[in-house]
C-alpha positions as semicolon CSV with decimal commas, in nm:
position;residue;x (nm);y (nm);z (nm)
1;X;-2,352;0,508;1,065
2;X;-2,697;0,631;0,976
3;X;-2,838;0,777;0,656
4;X;-2,756;1,148;0,659
5;X;-2,442;1,105;0,872
6;X;-2,142;1,313;0,766
7;X;-1,805;1,140;0,795
8;X;-1,451;1,263;0,755
9;X;-1,158;1,087;0,591
10;X;-1,039;0,808;0,821
11;X;-1,364;0,775;1,020
12;X;-1,481;0,416;1,074
13;X;-1,791;0,338;0,866
14;X;-1,851;-0,019;0,981
15;X;-1,687;-0,337;1,107
16;X;-1,675;-0,645;0,885
17;X;-1,604;-0,996;1,014
18;X;-1,398;-1,214;0,781
19;X;-1,272;-1,555;0,894
20;X;-1,323;-1,466;1,263
21;X;-1,122;-1,141;1,223
22;X;-1,290;-0,806;1,276
23;X;-1,191;-0,547;1,013
24;X;-1,286;-0,181;1,033
25;X;-1,381;-0,009;0,708
26;X;-1,259;0,352;0,707
27;X;-1,378;0,637;0,486
28;X;-1,131;0,722;0,210
29;X;-1,270;1,077;0,179
30;X;-1,521;1,306;0,348
31;X;-1,879;1,221;0,254
32;X;-2,243;1,203;0,357
33;X;-2,415;0,864;0,381
34;X;-2,702;0,864;0,129
35;X;-2,810;0,499;0,154
36;X;-2,702;0,186;0,343
37;X;-2,704;-0,105;0,098
38;X;-2,602;-0,398;0,324
39;X;-2,823;-0,507;0,611
40;X;-2,661;-0,549;0,955
41;X;-2,530;-0,901;1,022
42;X;-2,595;-1,012;0,663
43;X;-2,333;-1,185;0,449
44;X;-2,174;-0,982;0,171
45;X;-1,949;-1,082;-0,118
46;X;-1,604;-0,933;-0,171
47;X;-1,641;-0,613;-0,371
48;X;-2,010;-0,566;-0,293
49;X;-2,117;-0,205;-0,238
50;X;-2,206;-0,137;0,125
51;X;-2,297;0,233;0,118
52;X;-2,411;0,494;-0,129
53;X;-2,234;0,821;-0,047
54;X;-2,217;1,182;-0,162
55;X;-1,867;1,326;-0,162
56;X;-1,824;1,655;0,027
């Protein structure tokens, strides 16, 4: 996803690796990506915000 991308409910936003398992994060509602908060390939804590979005 890029800033400005519009996604629909169920679209895959990103893939997160946890304990050697790849998990896809899906959009819970339609939105536009306003800001990407996590850098690619960086470690994130559970519950950390990954995106700033604007609901459609």
